[in-house]
CHARMM-style PDB file with segment names, atoms N, HN, CA, C and O in Angstrom:
ATOM      1  N   MET     1       0.945  -1.165  -0.011  1.00  0.00      PROA
ATOM      2  CA  MET     1      -0.046   0.008  -0.208  1.00  0.00      PROA
ATOM      3  C   MET     1       1.195   1.498   0.122  1.00  0.00      PROA
ATOM      4  O   MET     1       1.203   2.584  -0.458  1.00  0.00      PROA
ATOM      5  N   GLN     2       1.781   1.191   0.824  1.00  0.00      PROA
ATOM      6  HN  GLN     2       1.775   0.309   1.295  1.00  0.00      PROA
ATOM      7  CA  GLN     2       2.622   2.214   1.167  1.00  0.00      PROA
ATOM      8  C   GLN     2       3.779   2.502  -0.006  1.00  0.00      PROA
ATOM      9  O   GLN     2       4.332   3.600   0.058  1.00  0.00      PROA
ATOM     10  N   CYS     3       4.181   1.586  -1.076  1.00  0.00      PROA
ATOM     11  HN  CYS     3       3.732   0.695  -1.128  1.00  0.00      PROA
ATOM     12  CA  CYS     3       4.391   1.822  -2.375  1.00  0.00      PROA
ATOM     13  C   CYS     3       3.838   2.005  -3.015  1.00  0.00      PROA
ATOM     14  O   CYS     3       4.238   2.335  -4.131  1.00  0.00      PROA
ATOM     15  N   ARG     4       2.232   1.875  -2.615  1.00  0.00      PROA
ATOM     16  HN  ARG     4       1.907   1.607  -1.708  1.00  0.00      PROA
ATOM     17  CA  ARG     4       1.641   2.698  -4.713  1.00  0.00      PROA
ATOM     18  C   ARG     4       1.095   4.101  -3.809  1.00  0.00      PROA
ATOM     19  O   ARG     4       0.202   4.655  -4.451  1.00  0.00      PROA
ATOM     20  N   VAL     5       1.273   4.526  -3.029  1.00  0.00      PROA
ATOM     21  HN  VAL     5       1.998   4.076  -2.508  1.00  0.00      PROA
ATOM     22  CA  VAL     5       1.003   5.986  -2.231  1.00  0.00      PROA
ATOM     23  C   VAL     5       2.766   6.670  -2.522  1.00  0.00      PROA
ATOM     24  O   VAL     5       3.384   7.723  -2.364  1.00  0.00      PROA
ATOM     25  N   ASN     6       2.863   6.068  -2.743  1.00  0.00      PROA
ATOM     26  HN  ASN     6       2.361   5.213  -2.872  1.00  0.00      PROA
ATOM     27  CA  ASN     6       4.978   6.514  -3.021  1.00  0.00      PROA
ATOM     28  C   ASN     6       4.396   6.895  -4.448  1.00  0.00      PROA
ATOM     29  O   ASN     6       3.957   8.034  -4.608  1.00  0.00      PROA
ATOM     30  N   GLU     7       4.376   5.908  -5.572  1.00  0.00      PROA
ATOM     31  HN  GLU     7       4.732   4.983  -5.442  1.00  0.00      PROA
ATOM     32  CA  GLU     7       4.298   5.773  -6.942  1.00  0.00      PROA
ATOM     33  C   GLU     7       3.344   7.007  -7.307  1.00  0.00      PROA
ATOM     34  O   GLU     7       3.764   7.901  -8.041  1.00  0.00      PROA
ATOM     35  N   LEU     8       2.227   7.029  -6.847  1.00  0.00      PROA
ATOM     36  HN  LEU     8       1.886   6.302  -6.250  1.00  0.00      PROA
ATOM     37  CA  LEU     8       1.159   8.297  -6.833  1.00  0.00      PROA
ATOM     38  C   LEU     8       1.861   9.408  -6.392  1.00  0.00      PROA
ATOM     39  O   LEU     8       1.862  10.296  -7.244  1.00  0.00      PROA
ATOM     40  N   SER     9       2.579   9.744  -5.172  1.00  0.00      PROA
ATOM     41  HN  SER     9       2.579   9.023  -4.479  1.00  0.00      PROA
ATOM     42  CA  SER     9       3.129  10.659  -4.880  1.00  0.00      PROA
ATOM     43  C   SER     9       4.387  11.557  -6.028  1.00  0.00      PROA
ATOM     44  O   SER     9       4.480  12.729  -6.392  1.00  0.00      PROA
ATOM     45  N   ALA    10       5.135  10.407  -6.287  1.00  0.00      PROA
ATOM     46  HN  ALA    10       5.060   9.455  -5.992  1.00  0.00      PROA
ATOM     47  CA  ALA    10       6.339  11.196  -7.219  1.00  0.00      PROA
ATOM     48  C   ALA    10       5.590  10.665  -8.487  1.00  0.00      PROA
ATOM     49  O   ALA    10       6.372  11.118  -9.323  1.00  0.00      PROA
ATOM     50  N   LYS    11       4.582   9.994  -9.261  1.00  0.00      PROA
ATOM     51  HN  LYS    11       3.946   9.626  -8.582  1.00  0.00      PROA
ATOM     52  CA  LYS    11       3.805  10.635 -10.244  1.00  0.00      PROA
ATOM     53  C   LYS    11       3.035  12.234 -10.090  1.00  0.00      PROA
ATOM     54  O   LYS    11       2.872  12.799 -11.172  1.00  0.00      PROA
ATOM     55  N   GLU    12       2.608  12.914  -8.984  1.00  0.00      PROA
ATOM     56  HN  GLU    12       2.740  12.455  -8.105  1.00  0.00      PROA
ATOM     57  CA  GLU    12       1.972  13.803  -8.796  1.00  0.00      PROA
ATOM     58  C   GLU    12       3.269  15.143  -9.140  1.00  0.00      PROA
ATOM     59  O   GLU    12       3.264  16.200  -9.772  1.00  0.00      PROA
ATOM     60  N   GLN    13       4.121  14.499  -8.459  1.00  0.00      PROA
ATOM     61  HN  GLN    13       4.125  13.640  -7.947  1.00  0.00      PROA
ATOM     62  CA  GLN    13       5.805  15.512  -8.133  1.00  0.00      PROA
ATOM     63  C   GLN    13       6.087  15.630  -9.334  1.00  0.00      PROA
ATOM     64  O   GLN    13       6.558  16.693  -9.737  1.00  0.00      PROA
ATOM     65  N   GLY    14       5.827  14.378 -10.342  1.00  0.00      PROA
ATOM     66  HN  GLY    14       5.444  13.514 -10.015  1.00  0.00      PROA
ATOM     67  CA  GLY    14       6.768  14.716 -11.530  1.00  0.00      PROA
ATOM     68  C   GLY    14       5.703  16.166 -12.790  1.00  0.00      PROA
ATOM     69  O   GLY    14       6.168  16.981 -13.587  1.00  0.00      PROA
ATOM     70  N   MET    15       4.060  15.838 -12.345  1.00  0.00      PROA
ATOM     71  HN  MET    15       3.682  15.177 -11.698  1.00  0.00      PROA
ATOM     72  CA  MET    15       3.516  16.309 -13.127  1.00  0.00      PROA
ATOM     73  C   MET    15       3.524  17.727 -12.768  1.00  0.00      PROA
ATOM     74  O   MET    15       3.365  18.509 -13.706  1.00  0.00      PROA
ATOM     75  N   TYR    16       3.695  18.270 -11.452  1.00  0.00      PROA
ATOM     76  HN  TYR    16       3.824  17.635 -10.691  1.00  0.00      PROA
ATOM     77  CA  TYR    16       3.648  19.781 -10.584  1.00  0.00      PROA
ATOM     78  C   TYR    16       4.894  20.043 -11.689  1.00  0.00      PROA
ATOM     79  O   TYR    16       4.662  20.596 -12.764  1.00  0.00      PROA
ATOM     80  N   GLU    17       6.357  19.546 -11.274  1.00  0.00      PROA
ATOM     81  HN  GLU    17       6.546  19.097 -10.401  1.00  0.00      PROA
ATOM     82  CA  GLU    17       6.992  19.927 -11.916  1.00  0.00      PROA
ATOM     83  C   GLU    17       7.060  20.594 -13.063  1.00  0.00      PROA
ATOM     84  O   GLU    17       7.120  21.796 -13.323  1.00  0.00      PROA
ATOM     85  N   GLU    18       7.027  18.982 -14.139  1.00  0.00      PROA
ATOM     86  HN  GLU    18       6.979  18.006 -13.928  1.00  0.00      PROA
ATOM     87  CA  GLU    18       6.819  19.435 -15.460  1.00  0.00      PROA
ATOM     88  C   GLU    18       5.785  20.846 -15.941  1.00  0.00      PROA
ATOM     89  O   GLU    18       5.955  21.698 -16.813  1.00  0.00      PROA
ATOM     90  N   ALA    19       4.390  20.579 -14.681  1.00  0.00      PROA
ATOM     91  HN  ALA    19       4.252  19.888 -13.972  1.00  0.00      PROA
ATOM     92  CA  ALA    19       3.741  21.983 -15.545  1.00  0.00      PROA
ATOM     93  C   ALA    19       4.031  23.340 -14.780  1.00  0.00      PROA
ATOM     94  O   ALA    19       3.268  24.290 -14.602  1.00  0.00      PROA
ATOM     95  N   ARG    20       5.361  23.168 -14.373  1.00  0.00      PROA
ATOM     96  HN  ARG    20       5.981  22.397 -14.518  1.00  0.00      PROA
ATOM     97  CA  ARG    20       5.893  24.494 -13.436  1.00  0.00      PROA
ATOM     98  C   ARG    20       6.734  25.172 -14.571  1.00  0.00      PROA
ATOM     99  O   ARG    20       6.613  26.312 -15.020  1.00  0.00      PROA
ATOM    100  N   HSD    21       7.699  24.095 -14.955  1.00  0.00      PROA
ATOM    101  HN  HSD    21       7.798  23.170 -14.590  1.00  0.00      PROA
ATOM    102  CA  HSD    21       8.273  24.466 -15.885  1.00  0.00      PROA
ATOM    103  C   HSD    21       7.764  24.838 -17.082  1.00  0.00      PROA
ATOM    104  O   HSD    21       8.240  25.853 -17.589  1.00  0.00      PROA
ATOM    105  N   LYS    22       6.965  24.292 -17.615  1.00  0.00      PROA
ATOM    106  HN  LYS    22       6.578  23.467 -17.203  1.00  0.00      PROA
ATOM    107  CA  LYS    22       6.141  24.960 -19.048  1.00  0.00      PROA
ATOM    108  C   LYS    22       5.838  26.146 -18.463  1.00  0.00      PROA
ATOM    109  O   LYS    22       6.371  27.129 -18.978  1.00  0.00      PROA
ATOM    110  N   LYS    23       4.992  26.362 -17.346  1.00  0.00      PROA
ATOM    111  HN  LYS    23       4.559  25.564 -16.928  1.00  0.00      PROA
ATOM    112  CA  LYS    23       4.535  27.866 -16.976  1.00  0.00      PROA
ATOM    113  C   LYS    23       5.976  29.117 -17.126  1.00  0.00      PROA
ATOM    114  O   LYS    23       6.051  30.248 -17.606  1.00  0.00      PROA
ATOM    115  N   ILE    24       6.811  28.337 -16.546  1.00  0.00      PROA
ATOM    116  HN  ILE    24       6.751  27.418 -16.156  1.00  0.00      PROA
ATOM    117  CA  ILE    24       8.536  29.332 -16.548  1.00  0.00      PROA
ATOM    118  C   ILE    24       8.739  29.857 -18.042  1.00  0.00      PROA
ATOM    119  O   ILE    24       8.955  31.025 -18.366  1.00  0.00      PROA
ATOM    120  N   LEU    25       8.592  28.416 -19.137  1.00  0.00      PROA
ATOM    121  HN  LEU    25       8.417  27.467 -18.874  1.00  0.00      PROA
ATOM    122  CA  LEU    25       8.613  28.486 -20.380  1.00  0.00      PROA
ATOM    123  C   LEU    25       7.981  29.636 -20.829  1.00  0.00      PROA
ATOM    124  O   LEU    25       8.629  30.552 -21.335  1.00  0.00      PROA
ATOM    125  N   ALA    26       6.488  29.686 -20.660  1.00  0.00      PROA
ATOM    126  HN  ALA    26       5.961  28.942 -20.249  1.00  0.00      PROA
ATOM    127  CA  ALA    26       6.034  30.521 -20.795  1.00  0.00      PROA
ATOM    128  C   ALA    26       6.374  31.835 -20.625  1.00  0.00      PROA
ATOM    129  O   ALA    26       6.757  32.553 -21.549  1.00  0.00      PROA
ATOM    130  N   ALA    27       6.210  32.309 -19.081  1.00  0.00      PROA
ATOM    131  HN  ALA    27       5.899  31.726 -18.331  1.00  0.00      PROA
ATOM    132  CA  ALA    27       6.757  33.569 -18.833  1.00  0.00      PROA
ATOM    133  C   ALA    27       8.219  33.935 -19.688  1.00  0.00      PROA
ATOM    134  O   ALA    27       8.216  34.897 -20.456  1.00  0.00      PROA
ATOM    135  N   GLU    28       8.771  33.566 -19.606  1.00  0.00      PROA
ATOM    136  HN  GLU    28       8.774  32.784 -18.982  1.00  0.00      PROA
ATOM    137  CA  GLU    28      10.014  33.822 -19.637  1.00  0.00      PROA
ATOM    138  C   GLU    28       9.677  33.865 -21.957  1.00  0.00      PROA
ATOM    139  O   GLU    28      10.233  34.860 -22.423  1.00  0.00      PROA
ATOM    140  N   THR    29       9.306  33.419 -22.523  1.00  0.00      PROA
ATOM    141  HN  THR    29       8.855  32.611 -22.145  1.00  0.00      PROA
ATOM    142  CA  THR    29       9.002  33.721 -23.935  1.00  0.00      PROA
ATOM    143  C   THR    29       8.222  35.162 -23.972  1.00  0.00      PROA
ATOM    144  O   THR    29       8.398  36.072 -24.782  1.00  0.00      PROA
ATOM    145  N   LYS    30       7.564  35.127 -23.175  1.00  0.00      PROA
ATOM    146  HN  LYS    30       7.421  34.388 -22.517  1.00  0.00      PROA
ATOM    147  CA  LYS    30       6.539  36.342 -23.004  1.00  0.00      PROA
ATOM    148  C   LYS    30       7.344  37.899 -22.688  1.00  0.00      PROA
ATOM    149  O   LYS    30       7.156  39.066 -23.033  1.00  0.00      PROA
ATOM    150  N   LEU    31       8.242  37.226 -21.906  1.00  0.00      PROA
ATOM    151  HN  LEU    31       8.394  36.278 -21.626  1.00  0.00      PROA
ATOM    152  CA  LEU    31       9.207  38.484 -21.408  1.00  0.00      PROA
ATOM    153  C   LEU    31       9.916  38.758 -22.492  1.00  0.00      PROA
ATOM    154  O   LEU    31       9.883  39.825 -23.104  1.00  0.00      PROA
ATOM    155  N   MET    32      10.555  37.830 -22.748  1.00  0.00      PROA
ATOM    156  HN  MET    32      10.581  36.963 -22.250  1.00  0.00      PROA
ATOM    157  CA  MET    32      11.569  38.272 -23.996  1.00  0.00      PROA
ATOM    158  C   MET    32      10.862  38.617 -25.347  1.00  0.00      PROA
ATOM    159  O   MET    32      11.365  39.446 -26.105  1.00  0.00      PROA
ATOM    160  N   ASN    33       9.679  37.968 -25.647  1.00  0.00      PROA
ATOM    161  HN  ASN    33       9.270  37.294 -25.031  1.00  0.00      PROA
ATOM    162  CA  ASN    33       9.194  38.997 -26.238  1.00  0.00      PROA
ATOM    163  C   ASN    33       9.138  40.784 -26.307  1.00  0.00      PROA
ATOM    164  O   ASN    33       9.391  41.611 -27.183  1.00  0.00      PROA
ATOM    165  N   LYS    34       8.670  40.850 -24.904  1.00  0.00      PROA
ATOM    166  HN  LYS    34       8.464  40.179 -24.192  1.00  0.00      PROA
ATOM    167  CA  LYS    34       8.144  42.271 -24.442  1.00  0.00      PROA
ATOM    168  C   LYS    34       9.675  43.200 -24.800  1.00  0.00      PROA
ATOM    169  O   LYS    34       9.825  44.326 -25.274  1.00  0.00      PROA
ATOM    170  N   HSD    35      10.504  42.338 -24.415  1.00  0.00      PROA
ATOM    171  HN  HSD    35      10.382  41.423 -24.030  1.00  0.00      PROA
ATOM    172  CA  HSD    35      11.787  42.681 -24.784  1.00  0.00      PROA
ATOM    173  C   HSD    35      12.297  43.380 -25.973  1.00  0.00      PROA
ATOM    174  O   HSD    35      12.907  44.433 -26.157  1.00  0.00      PROA
ATOM    175  N   GLU    36      11.881  42.518 -26.654  1.00  0.00      PROA
ATOM    176  HN  GLU    36      11.386  41.662 -26.504  1.00  0.00      PROA
ATOM    177  CA  GLU    36      12.360  42.494 -27.918  1.00  0.00      PROA
ATOM    178  C   GLU    36      11.280  43.718 -28.814  1.00  0.00      PROA
ATOM    179  O   GLU    36      11.777  44.403 -29.708  1.00  0.00      PROA
ATOM    180  N   ASN    37       9.380  43.899 -28.327  1.00  0.00      PROA
ATOM    181  HN  ASN    37       8.975  43.343 -27.601  1.00  0.00      PROA
ATOM    182  CA  ASN    37       9.287  44.686 -28.679  1.00  0.00      PROA
ATOM    183  C   ASN    37       9.732  46.464 -28.126  1.00  0.00      PROA
ATOM    184  O   ASN    37       9.739  47.548 -28.708  1.00  0.00      PROA
ATOM    185  N   GLU    38      10.078  45.988 -26.658  1.00  0.00      PROA
ATOM    186  HN  GLU    38      10.073  45.107 -26.186  1.00  0.00      PROA
ATOM    187  CA  GLU    38      10.184  47.546 -26.762  1.00  0.00      PROA
ATOM    188  C   GLU    38      11.929  47.906 -27.209  1.00  0.00      PROA
ATOM    189  O   GLU    38      12.251  49.093 -27.252  1.00  0.00      PROA
ATOM    190  N   MET    39      12.702  47.115 -27.440  1.00  0.00      PROA
ATOM    191  HN  MET    39      12.441  46.150 -27.405  1.00  0.00      PROA
ATOM    192  CA  MET    39      14.358  47.512 -27.759  1.00  0.00      PROA
ATOM    193  C   MET    39      13.692  48.197 -29.352  1.00  0.00      PROA
ATOM    194  O   MET    39      14.157  49.239 -29.813  1.00  0.00      PROA
ATOM    195  N   ALA    40      12.717  47.528 -29.954  1.00  0.00      PROA
ATOM    196  HN  ALA    40      12.339  46.682 -29.579  1.00  0.00      PROA
ATOM    197  CA  ALA    40      12.689  47.734 -31.313  1.00  0.00      PROA
ATOM    198  C   ALA    40      12.310  49.344 -31.312  1.00  0.00      PROA
ATOM    199  O   ALA    40      12.899  50.260 -31.885  1.00  0.00      PROA
ATOM    200  N   ALA    41      10.834  49.392 -30.270  1.00  0.00      PROA
ATOM    201  HN  ALA    41      10.356  48.648 -29.805  1.00  0.00      PROA
ATOM    202  CA  ALA    41       9.972  51.019 -30.241  1.00  0.00      PROA
ATOM    203  C   ALA    41      11.345  51.690 -29.766  1.00  0.00      PROA
ATOM    204  O   ALA    41      11.697  52.376 -30.725  1.00  0.00      PROA
ATOM    205  N   HSD    42      12.129  51.796 -28.910  1.00  0.00      PROA
ATOM    206  HN  HSD    42      11.842  51.239 -28.131  1.00  0.00      PROA
ATOM    207  CA  HSD    42      13.328  52.536 -28.753  1.00  0.00      PROA
ATOM    208  C   HSD    42      14.535  52.824 -29.984  1.00  0.00      PROA
ATOM    209  O   HSD    42      14.799  54.006 -30.206  1.00  0.00      PROA
ATOM    210  N   LYS    43      15.206  51.844 -30.715  1.00  0.00      PROA
ATOM    211  HN  LYS    43      14.992  50.884 -30.534  1.00  0.00      PROA
ATOM    212  CA  LYS    43      15.374  51.968 -32.065  1.00  0.00      PROA
ATOM    213  C   LYS    43      14.756  52.939 -32.753  1.00  0.00      PROA
ATOM    214  O   LYS    43      15.335  53.997 -33.002  1.00  0.00      PROA
ATOM    215  N   LYS    44      13.348  52.658 -33.189  1.00  0.00      PROA
ATOM    216  HN  LYS    44      12.878  51.799 -32.987  1.00  0.00      PROA
ATOM    217  CA  LYS    44      12.486  53.186 -33.785  1.00  0.00      PROA
ATOM    218  C   LYS    44      13.007  54.853 -33.784  1.00  0.00      PROA
ATOM    219  O   LYS    44      13.614  55.503 -34.635  1.00  0.00      PROA
ATOM    220  N   ARG    45      12.543  55.168 -32.596  1.00  0.00      PROA
ATOM    221  HN  ARG    45      12.050  54.640 -31.905  1.00  0.00      PROA
ATOM    222  CA  ARG    45      12.917  57.116 -31.754  1.00  0.00      PROA
ATOM    223  C   ARG    45      14.174  57.273 -31.661  1.00  0.00      PROA
ATOM    224  O   ARG    45      14.617  58.409 -31.490  1.00  0.00      PROA
ATOM    225  N   LEU    46      14.805  56.453 -31.729  1.00  0.00      PROA
ATOM    226  HN  LEU    46      14.444  55.531 -31.868  1.00  0.00      PROA
ATOM    227  CA  LEU    46      16.006  56.664 -32.208  1.00  0.00      PROA
ATOM    228  C   LEU    46      16.631  57.226 -33.180  1.00  0.00      PROA
ATOM    229  O   LEU    46      17.512  58.086 -33.136  1.00  0.00      PROA
ATOM    230  N   GLU    47      15.961  56.517 -34.407  1.00  0.00      PROA
ATOM    231  HN  GLU    47      15.246  55.819 -34.443  1.00  0.00      PROA
ATOM    232  CA  GLU    47      16.030  56.555 -35.711  1.00  0.00      PROA
ATOM    233  C   GLU    47      15.593  57.963 -35.918  1.00  0.00      PROA
ATOM    234  O   GLU    47      16.261  58.750 -36.589  1.00  0.00      PROA
ATOM    235  N   LEU    48      14.540  58.261 -35.376  1.00  0.00      PROA
ATOM    236  HN  LEU    48      13.997  57.622 -34.830  1.00  0.00      PROA
ATOM    237  CA  LEU    48      13.379  59.333 -35.536  1.00  0.00      PROA
ATOM    238  C   LEU    48      14.439  60.480 -35.165  1.00  0.00      PROA
ATOM    239  O   LEU    48      14.262  61.252 -36.107  1.00  0.00      PROA
ATOM    240  N   ARG    49      15.147  60.891 -34.593  1.00  0.00      PROA
ATOM    241  HN  ARG    49      15.290  60.264 -33.828  1.00  0.00      PROA
ATOM    242  CA  ARG    49      15.401  61.992 -33.583  1.00  0.00      PROA
ATOM    243  C   ARG    49      16.532  62.224 -34.387  1.00  0.00      PROA
ATOM    244  O   ARG    49      16.704  63.289 -34.979  1.00  0.00      PROA
ATOM    245  N   MET    50      17.887  60.568 -34.470  1.00  0.00      PROA
ATOM    246  HN  MET    50      17.748  59.703 -33.989  1.00  0.00      PROA
ATOM    247  CA  MET    50      19.132  60.827 -35.170  1.00  0.00      PROA
ATOM    248  C   MET    50      18.644  61.770 -36.579  1.00  0.00      PROA
ATOM    249  O   MET    50      19.284  62.775 -36.891  1.00  0.00      PROA
ATOM    250  N   ASN    51      17.405  61.294 -37.392  1.00  0.00      PROA
ATOM    251  HN  ASN    51      16.885  60.478 -37.139  1.00  0.00      PROA
ATOM    252  CA  ASN    51      16.809  61.922 -38.792  1.00  0.00      PROA
ATOM    253  C   ASN    51      16.538  63.464 -38.830  1.00  0.00      PROA
ATOM    254  O   ASN    51      16.790  64.280 -39.716  1.00  0.00      PROA
ATOM    255  N   GLU    52      15.968  63.614 -37.647  1.00  0.00      PROA
ATOM    256  HN  GLU    52      15.762  62.950 -36.927  1.00  0.00      PROA
ATOM    257  CA  GLU    52      14.997  64.643 -37.585  1.00  0.00      PROA
ATOM    258  C   GLU    52      16.533  65.678 -37.452  1.00  0.00      PROA
ATOM    259  O   GLU    52      16.823  66.393 -38.411  1.00  0.00      PROA
ATOM    260  N   ARG    53      17.521  65.660 -36.071  1.00  0.00      PROA
ATOM    261  HN  ARG    53      17.286  65.080 -35.291  1.00  0.00      PROA
ATOM    262  CA  ARG    53      18.664  66.480 -35.803  1.00  0.00      PROA
ATOM    263  C   ARG    53      20.031  66.588 -37.237  1.00  0.00      PROA
ATOM    264  O   ARG    53      20.952  67.396 -37.352  1.00  0.00      PROA
ATOM    265  N   LEU    54      19.577  65.259 -38.258  1.00  0.00      PROA
ATOM    266  HN  LEU    54      18.828  64.603 -38.164  1.00  0.00      PROA
ATOM    267  CA  LEU    54      20.544  65.656 -39.497  1.00  0.00      PROA
ATOM    268  C   LEU    54      20.230  67.050 -40.568  1.00  0.00      PROA
ATOM    269  O   LEU    54      20.772  67.941 -41.223  1.00  0.00      PROA
ATOM    270  N   LYS    55      18.456  66.243 -40.025  1.00  0.00      PROA
ATOM    271  HN  LYS    55      18.017  65.520 -39.493  1.00  0.00      PROA
ATOM    272  CA  LYS    55      17.643  67.557 -40.867  1.00  0.00      PROA
ATOM    273  C   LYS    55      17.653  69.196 -40.713  1.00  0.00      PROA
ATOM    274  O   LYS    55      17.548  70.135 -41.502  1.00  0.00      PROA
ATOM    275  N   GLU    56      17.847  69.043 -39.159  1.00  0.00      PROA
ATOM    276  HN  GLU    56      17.932  68.279 -38.519  1.00  0.00      PROA
ATOM    277  CA  GLU    56      17.931  70.194 -39.011  1.00  0.00      PROA
ATOM    278  C   GLU    56      19.788  70.797 -38.918  1.00  0.00      PROA
ATOM    279  O   GLU    56      20.114  71.871 -38.411  1.00  0.00      PROA
ATOM    280  N   ARG    57      20.319  70.248 -39.258  1.00  0.00      PROA
ATOM    281  HN  ARG    57      20.055  69.376 -39.669  1.00  0.00      PROA
ATOM    282  CA  ARG    57      21.692  70.789 -39.326  1.00  0.00      PROA
ATOM    283  C   ARG    57      21.843  70.807 -40.934  1.00  0.00      PROA
ATOM    284  O   ARG    57      22.775  71.383 -41.495  1.00  0.00      PROA
ATOM    285  N   GLU    58      21.085  70.291 -41.435  1.00  0.00      PROA
ATOM    286  HN  GLU    58      20.328  69.823 -40.979  1.00  0.00      PROA
ATOM    287  CA  GLU    58      21.196  70.441 -43.244  1.00  0.00      PROA
ATOM    288  C   GLU    58      20.330  71.555 -43.152  1.00  0.00      PROA
ATOM    289  O   GLU    58      20.044  71.826 -44.318  1.00  0.00      PROA
ATOM    290  N   ILE    59      20.008  72.003 -42.724  1.00  0.00      PROA
ATOM    291  HN  ILE    59      20.240  71.783 -41.777  1.00  0.00      PROA
ATOM    292  CA  ILE    59      19.094  73.640 -42.362  1.00  0.00      PROA
ATOM    293  C   ILE    59      19.793  74.701 -42.172  1.00  0.00      PROA
ATOM    294  O   ILE    59      19.734  75.772 -42.777  1.00  0.00      PROA
ATOM    295  N   GLU    60      20.615  74.314 -41.121  1.00  0.00      PROA
ATOM    296  HN  GLU    60      20.664  73.444 -40.629  1.00  0.00      PROA
ATOM    297  CA  GLU    60      21.068  75.321 -40.718  1.00  0.00      PROA
ATOM    298  C   GLU    60      22.126  75.605 -41.261  1.00  0.00      PROA
ATOM    299  O   GLU    60      22.645  76.711 -41.109  1.00  0.00      PROA
ATOM    300  N   HSD    61      22.689  74.580 -42.060  1.00  0.00      PROA
ATOM    301  HN  HSD    61      22.267  73.682 -42.184  1.00  0.00      PROA
ATOM    302  CA  HSD    61      23.999  74.989 -43.146  1.00  0.00      PROA
ATOM    303  C   HSD    61      23.545  75.366 -44.280  1.00  0.00      PROA
ATOM    304  O   HSD    61      24.079  76.263 -44.932  1.00  0.00      PROA
ATOM    305  N   ASN    62      22.500  74.725 -44.654  1.00  0.00      PROA
ATOM    306  HN  ASN    62      22.066  73.996 -44.124  1.00  0.00      PROA
ATOM    307  CA  ASN    62      22.263  75.791 -46.308  1.00  0.00      PROA
ATOM    308  C   ASN    62      21.916  77.474 -45.176  1.00  0.00      PROA
ATOM    309  O   ASN    62      22.817  78.292 -45.367  1.00  0.00      PROA
ATOM    310  N   LYS    63      21.259  77.778 -44.561  1.00  0.00      PROA
ATOM    311  HN  LYS    63      20.527  77.114 -44.406  1.00  0.00      PROA
ATOM    312  CA  LYS    63      20.840  78.875 -44.206  1.00  0.00      PROA
ATOM    313  C   LYS    63      22.377  79.887 -43.632  1.00  0.00      PROA
ATOM    314  O   LYS    63      22.497  81.100 -43.461  1.00  0.00      PROA
ATOM    315  N   ILE    64      23.185  78.960 -43.492  1.00  0.00      PROA
ATOM    316  HN  ILE    64      23.088  77.975 -43.631  1.00  0.00      PROA
ATOM    317  CA  ILE    64      24.657  79.550 -43.302  1.00  0.00      PROA
ATOM    318  C   ILE    64      25.343  80.168 -44.699  1.00  0.00      PROA
ATOM    319  O   ILE    64      25.738  81.301 -44.974  1.00  0.00      PROA
ATOM    320  N   LEU    65      25.311  78.970 -45.426  1.00  0.00      PROA
ATOM    321  HN  LEU    65      24.990  78.050 -45.203  1.00  0.00      PROA
ATOM    322  CA  LEU    65      25.786  78.923 -46.998  1.00  0.00      PROA
ATOM    323  C   LEU    65      25.388  80.097 -47.730  1.00  0.00      PROA
ATOM    324  O   LEU    65      26.111  80.795 -48.441  1.00  0.00      PROA
ATOM    325  N   GLN    66      23.771  80.289 -47.402  1.00  0.00      PROA
ATOM    326  HN  GLN    66      23.184  79.723 -46.824  1.00  0.00      PROA
ATOM    327  CA  GLN    66      23.038  81.539 -48.025  1.00  0.00      PROA
ATOM    328  C   GLN    66      23.638  82.719 -47.501  1.00  0.00      PROA
ATOM    329  O   GLN    66      23.584  83.749 -48.173  1.00  0.00      PROA
ATOM    330  N   ARG    67      24.273  82.708 -46.248  1.00  0.00      PROA
ATOM    331  HN  ARG    67      24.316  81.872 -45.702  1.00  0.00      PROA
ATOM    332  CA  ARG    67      24.643  84.140 -45.516  1.00  0.00      PROA
ATOM    333  C   ARG    67      25.545  85.196 -46.747  1.00  0.00      PROA
ATOM    334  O   ARG    67      25.413  86.380 -47.056  1.00  0.00      PROA
ATOM    335  N   TYR    68      26.355  84.246 -47.159  1.00  0.00      PROA
ATOM    336  HN  TYR    68      26.462  83.284 -46.909  1.00  0.00      PROA
ATOM    337  CA  TYR    68      27.864  83.828 -47.238  1.00  0.00      PROA
ATOM    338  C   TYR    68      27.487  83.712 -49.069  1.00  0.00      PROA
ATOM    339  OT1 TYR    68      28.369  83.378 -49.860  1.00  0.00      PROA
TER     340      TYR     68
END
């Protein structure tokens, strides 16, 4: 009888660990996707700012050229 209880307990423990592992993997994947999306948004924002500054520099350069 005790052997059967131990078997069931080990089986339940294995199922619990497997379910826990799957949850952890899902949470990790979700977090990685979130970070990738955030990084892409930051990169896009930086690129837009860089382009904006380049345009401003070009405009300023043209103004200086027109003065002379």
